C-alpha positions in Angstrom: 0.0 0.0 0.0 1.4 3.4 -1.0 0.9 6.1 1.6 0.1 8.7 -1.0 0.4 9.4 -4.7 0.3 12.7 -6.6 -2.1 12.3 -9.5 -1.9 14.6 -12.6 -4.4 17.4 -12.9 -4.7 20.2 -15.4 -4.5 23.2 -13.1 -4.4 22.0 -9.5 -2.8 19.1 -7.6 -4.6 15.9 -6.7 -3.4 13.6 -4.0 -4.6 10.0 -3.5 -4.1 9.0 0.1 -4.3 5.6 1.8 -4.2 4.5 5.5 -5.0 1.5 7.6 -7.1 3.7 9.9 -8.2 7.3 10.1 -5.2 8.4 12.0 -2.8 6.9 9.5 -4.9 8.4 6.6 -4.6 11.9 8.2 -0.8 11.4 8.8 -0.3 10.3 5.2 -2.4 13.2 3.9 -0.2 15.6 5.9 3.0 14.0 4.6 1.6 14.2 1.0 0.7 17.8 1.3 4.1 18.6 2.7 5.7 16.8 -0.3 3.9 19.2 -2.5 4.8 22.3 -0.5 8.4 21.1 -0.1 9.9 23.8 2.1 13.6 24.3 2.5 14.9 24.2 6.1 16.6 27.3 7.3 20.3 26.3 8.0 21.2 26.7 11.7 17.7 27.3 12.8 16.7 23.9 14.2 14.0 24.9 16.7 10.6 23.2 16.7 7.5 25.2 16.1 4.6 23.7 18.0 0.9 24.5 17.8 -2.5 22.9 18.6 -5.4 22.5 16.2 -8.9 21.0 16.6 -12.1 20.9 14.6 -15.6 19.4 14.5 -17.2 18.3 11.2 -20.2 16.3 10.0 -18.0 13.4 8.7 -14.4 12.2 8.4 -14.0 13.6 4.9 -14.9 17.1 6.0 -12.7 16.7 9.1 -9.7 15.7 7.0 -10.1 18.8 4.9 -10.4 20.9 8.1 -7.2 19.2 9.5 -5.2 19.9 6.3 -6.6 23.5 6.0 -5.8 24.3 9.6 -2.3 23.0 9.2 -1.9 24.9 5.9 -2.9 28.1 7.6 -0.3 27.6 10.2 2.2 26.7 7.5 1.7 30.1 5.9 1.4 32.2 9.0 4.4 30.7 10.8 6.4 30.0 7.6 7.0 26.4 8.7 6.5 22.8 7.6 4.5 20.8 10.2 5.7 17.3 9.7 4.7 15.7 13.1 1.2 15.3 14.5 0.1 13.8 17.8 -3.6 13.3 18.1 -5.1 13.4 21.6 -8.5 12.7 20.0 -9.6 11.6 16.6 -12.9 10.1 15.4 -15.2 10.7 12.4 -16.5 14.0 13.7 -13.7 15.5 15.9 -10.0 15.8 16.2 -7.6 17.6 18.5 -3.9 17.5 17.8 -0.6 19.0 18.6 1.5 19.6 15.4 5.1 20.4 15.3 7.5 21.4 12.5 10.5 23.4 11.5 11.0 26.9 10.0 11.6 27.2 6.3 13.0 29.8 3.9 10.2 29.4 1.4 8.0 26.9 -0.4 8.6 25.0 -3.7 4.8 25.1 -4.4 2.2 27.4 -2.9 -1.0 25.7 -2.0 -3.7 28.3 -1.7 -6.4 26.0 -0.4 -7.5 22.4 0.4 -10.8 21.8 -1.4 -13.8 19.7 -0.4 -14.7 18.8 -4.0 -13.2 15.3 -4.4 -12.6 14.4 -0.8 -14.6 11.3 0.1 -13.1 8.8 2.5 -14.0 5.2 1.7 -12.8 1.7 2.6 -11.3 0.0 -0.5 -11.6 -3.7 -1.2 -8.3 -4.3 0.7 -9.9 -2.8 3.8 -7.8 0.4 3.8 -9.2 3.9 4.0 -8.6 6.0 0.9 -9.5 9.4 -0.5 -8.5 11.9 -3.2 -7.7 15.4 -2.1 -7.7 18.4 -4.5 -5.3 21.3 -3.7 -5.8 24.7 -5.2 -2.4 26.0 -6.3 
């Protein structure tokens, strides 16, 4: 099982994500989003940037978009790549997490938004959770 795969799209970026459970799916989606952004660490500035995010949503698909959007907002405001997440709570309607990352000089690709359009978490025939996420660049 691949964690994630970037799928060609005419004007945006699509990311297919897989996970054994919701937590792994969320982690893999974050890793995939970070691979698109691809920020360059600032040499000599190794300090961690830590923040907390949480959200309620009607279902897990909407919650995943909220998670990535919240992380993306912090990515832009703190000019950092958040590559570690620790969930204190995660179910189909709510998450609370501490995210941490490192400061960067800039981003290879600027993601403007995480869209709701194609995100639909389902269990595939192998029993893994999967979805496709569309990023507006």
